[in-house]
C-alpha positions in Angstrom: 96.1 -11.1 -32.9 98.0 -7.8 -32.5 96.6 -5.4 -29.8 95.7 -2.8 -32.5 93.8 -5.4 -34.5 92.1 -6.5 -31.3 90.9 -2.9 -30.7 89.5 -2.5 -34.3 87.8 -5.9 -34.1 86.2 -5.0 -30.8 84.8 -1.7 -32.2 83.6 -3.2 -35.5 82.2 -6.5 -34.2 81.7 -6.1 -30.4 79.2 -9.0 -30.1 81.3 -11.5 -32.0 84.5 -10.2 -30.2 82.8 -10.8 -26.8 81.3 -14.2 -27.7 84.5 -15.5 -29.1 86.1 -15.1 -25.7 83.1 -16.6 -23.8 83.1 -19.7 -26.1 86.7 -20.3 -24.9 85.6 -19.9 -21.3 87.6 -16.7 -21.1 86.9 -12.9 -20.8 88.4 -10.0 -22.8 90.5 -8.9 -19.9 92.0 -12.3 -19.3 89.9 -13.4 -16.4 88.0 -16.6 -16.0 84.2 -16.3 -15.4 84.5 -16.4 -11.6 87.6 -14.2 -11.2 87.4 -10.9 -9.5 89.4 -7.8 -10.3 92.5 -6.6 -8.4 91.7 -4.1 -5.6 93.8 -1.1 -4.7 92.9 1.0 -1.6 94.4 4.2 -0.2 93.2 5.3 3.2 92.9 8.9 4.5 94.5 10.6 1.6 92.2 13.6 1.4 92.7 16.3 4.0 89.4 18.1 3.4 87.3 15.2 4.8 87.0 13.8 8.3 88.1 10.5 6.7 88.6 9.4 3.2 89.5 6.5 0.8 90.4 6.0 -2.8 89.5 2.6 -4.1 90.3 1.1 -7.5 88.7 -2.2 -8.6 90.2 -3.0 -12.0 89.9 0.4 -13.7 86.8 1.5 -11.8 88.0 4.3 -9.5 86.0 6.0 -6.7 87.0 8.7 -4.2 85.0 8.5 -0.9 84.9 10.9 2.0 82.7 11.7 5.1 81.8 15.1 6.5 80.1 15.7 9.8 77.3 18.0 10.7 75.4 18.7 14.0 71.6 18.9 13.8 68.5 18.4 15.8 67.0 14.9 15.7 63.6 14.2 14.1 60.8 14.6 16.6 59.6 11.0 15.9 63.1 9.7 16.3 64.7 11.8 19.1 67.4 9.3 19.9 68.7 8.7 16.4 71.3 10.5 14.3 71.5 10.4 10.5 73.7 8.8 7.8 73.2 10.1 4.3 74.9 8.3 1.4 75.4 10.1 -1.9 77.0 8.7 -5.0 78.0 11.0 -7.9 78.7 10.0 -11.4 80.1 13.1 -13.3 80.3 13.0 -17.0 84.1 12.6 -16.9 83.7 9.2 -15.3 82.3 7.6 -18.5 81.7 8.6 -22.1 78.1 7.2 -21.7 77.2 9.8 -19.1 76.0 13.2 -20.2 76.4 16.5 -18.2 73.4 17.6 -16.3 71.0 16.1 -13.8 71.7 12.5 -12.6 70.5 9.8 -15.0 68.1 7.1 -14.0 71.0 4.7 -13.8 73.0 7.0 -11.5 70.0 7.3 -9.2 69.7 3.5 -9.1 73.4 3.2 -8.2 73.0 5.8 -5.4 69.9 4.0 -4.0 71.5 0.5 -4.1 74.7 1.7 -2.4 72.7 3.5 0.3 70.4 0.5 0.9 73.3 -1.9 1.3 75.1 0.2 3.8 72.0 1.4 5.8 70.2 -2.0 5.8 73.4 -3.8 7.0 73.0 -1.9 10.3 76.8 -1.6 10.4 76.2 1.8 12.2 73.8 2.1 15.1 72.1 5.5 14.5 71.7 5.7 18.3 75.5 6.1 18.6 75.1 9.3 16.6 72.8 11.0 19.0 74.5 13.3 21.5 71.6 14.7 23.5 68.1 13.3 23.4 65.8 15.4 21.1 68.4 18.1 21.1 71.6 17.3 19.2 72.8 14.5 16.9 75.5 13.9 14.2 74.8 13.6 10.5 77.3 11.6 8.6 77.5 12.8 5.0 79.0 9.8 3.1 80.0 10.9 -0.4 81.4 8.7 -3.2 82.5 10.3 -6.4 83.2 8.0 -9.4 86.3 9.1 -11.4 86.3 6.2 -13.8 83.3 3.9 -14.3 84.5 0.6 -15.8 81.7 -1.5 -14.4 80.7 -3.0 -11.0 80.5 0.5 -9.6 78.4 -0.5 -6.5 81.2 -2.8 -5.3 83.8 -0.1 -5.4 81.5 2.5 -3.7 80.7 0.1 -0.8 84.4 -0.7 -0.3 85.3 3.0 -0.2 82.5 4.1 2.1 83.0 1.2 4.5 86.7 2.0 4.7 85.8 5.6 5.6 83.3 4.5 8.3 85.8 2.1 9.9 88.4 4.9 10.2 86.0 7.6 11.3 86.2 9.2 14.8 83.7 11.7 16.2 84.8 14.9 18.0 83.7 15.1 21.7 80.7 17.4 22.1 79.5 19.2 25.2 76.0 20.7 25.3 74.7 23.1 27.9 70.9 22.5 28.3 70.3 25.9 29.9 72.0 28.1 27.3 72.0 25.4 24.5 75.7 26.3 23.9 77.6 23.7 21.9 81.3 23.1 22.4 83.1 20.8 20.0 86.5 19.3 20.9 88.3 18.3 17.7 91.3 16.9 19.6 89.5 14.5 21.9 87.7 12.1 19.6 85.8 8.8 19.9 86.1 6.1 17.2 82.7 5.3 15.5 81.4 1.8 16.5 81.1 -0.4 13.4 79.2 -3.7 13.5 80.4 -6.0 10.7 81.5 -4.9 7.2 79.0 -5.2 4.3 80.6 -6.1 0.9 78.8 -6.1 -2.4 79.7 -8.3 -5.4 78.2 -7.6 -8.9 77.5 -10.2 -11.6 76.3 -10.2 -15.2 74.2 -13.1 -16.6 74.3 -14.2 -20.2 72.8 -17.2 -21.9 75.0 -18.8 -24.5 74.7 -22.2 -26.2 72.0 -23.3 -23.8 74.0 -22.5 -20.7 73.8 -19.5 -18.4 77.1 -17.8 -17.8 77.8 -15.8 -14.6 80.5 -13.1 -14.9 81.9 -11.9 -11.6 82.6 -8.2 -11.3 81.9 -7.3 -14.9 83.6 -4.5 -16.7 81.5 -1.8 -18.4 82.0 -3.5 -21.7 80.8 -6.8 -20.3 77.7 -5.0 -18.7 76.9 -3.5 -22.1 77.4 -6.8 -24.0 75.1 -8.6 -21.6 72.3 -6.2 -22.4 72.3 -3.8 -19.5 73.5 -0.4 -18.2 74.9 -2.1 -15.1 75.2 -5.4 -13.3 72.3 -7.8 -13.4 72.8 -9.2 -9.9 74.3 -7.8 -6.8 74.9 -10.1 -3.8 75.8 -8.5 -0.4 77.3 -10.2 2.6 78.0 -8.7 6.0 80.8 -11.1 7.2 79.0 -14.5 7.4 75.5 -13.0 7.0 73.7 -12.7 3.7 72.1 -9.3 3.8 70.8 -8.9 0.2 70.4 -10.1 -3.3 69.2 -7.6 -5.9 68.4 -8.5 -9.5 68.2 -6.0 -12.4 67.1 -7.7 -15.6 69.2 -10.2 -17.5 68.3 -13.8 -18.1 66.6 -16.1 -15.6 68.6 -17.0 -12.5 68.7 -20.8 -12.0 69.2 -22.2 -8.5 72.7 -23.4 -9.5 73.6 -19.9 -10.7 72.2 -18.4 -7.5 74.2 -20.8 -5.3 77.3 -20.1 -7.3 77.0 -16.3 -7.1 76.3 -16.5 -3.3 79.4 -18.7 -2.8 81.7 -16.4 -4.9 80.3 -13.3 -3.1 80.9 -14.8 0.3 84.5 -15.7 -0.5 85.2 -12.2 -2.0 83.6 -10.6 1.1 86.2 -12.2 3.3 89.0 -11.1 0.9 87.8 -7.5 0.8 87.4 -7.5 4.6 91.1 -8.5 4.9 92.2 -5.9 2.4 90.4 -3.1 4.3 91.8 -4.2 7.6 95.3 -4.5 6.3 95.3 -1.1 4.6 94.0 0.5 7.8 96.6 -1.2 10.0 99.4 -0.2 7.6 98.2 3.4 7.6 98.1 3.6 11.4 101.7 2.4 11.5 102.9 5.4 9.5 
């Protein structure tokens, strides 16, 4: 069928268009059910942030950056710094997003990305404390979605983890008597990172008495599977499973769960290699 006819057929009969592909064990973008999307990553390309990354998974595009701030630690946690994760989904990122306050879905995406990174313990918040009960770093980790074509959580985690792995902290001297703070931007200390969490999204769909698991669904696939996002997100930190979150969809069988965990683990290693390679190539320039 001609590309133009494909587009018309997709608009007029989206359900049949989608199911015709699934019946042939294919997907509209040419992938098999378990295939992931191509990943493109650019490191430290934004001069206004301490560190930055632009990641593209398929058509989903996210710009990430980290800014630093010095603050006083919480009285109940005097030896800990802070890491604040914020995901923004402006209206230009999708025709389904309206201008104004963040939608419920946007807030869910923000919370999921934040939970994956913070709960992985990849950053020890004690390393962000400079002086007990006096001075600590805040890492403002921002991710802005430029194009949301599905599996947004995956792209945000890749971008933010790339930023964290390339972040170095300025040396800070604190005078306890005068409370004077001196920041040396030249002499910097690389942030210690423990592991590298990677999230992989899936959509679940029941067809002809079988449950189909679609790896890294596009926004069209997410919509056709009856959701506003992925149904299942599996997160690995290297060889450690750190989370499995389910958001609606059909029931998850033990076989589907095992398959999703296996695919996510393999993809985790691949993403790890991609990030390391991009950082090494950047450092050579």
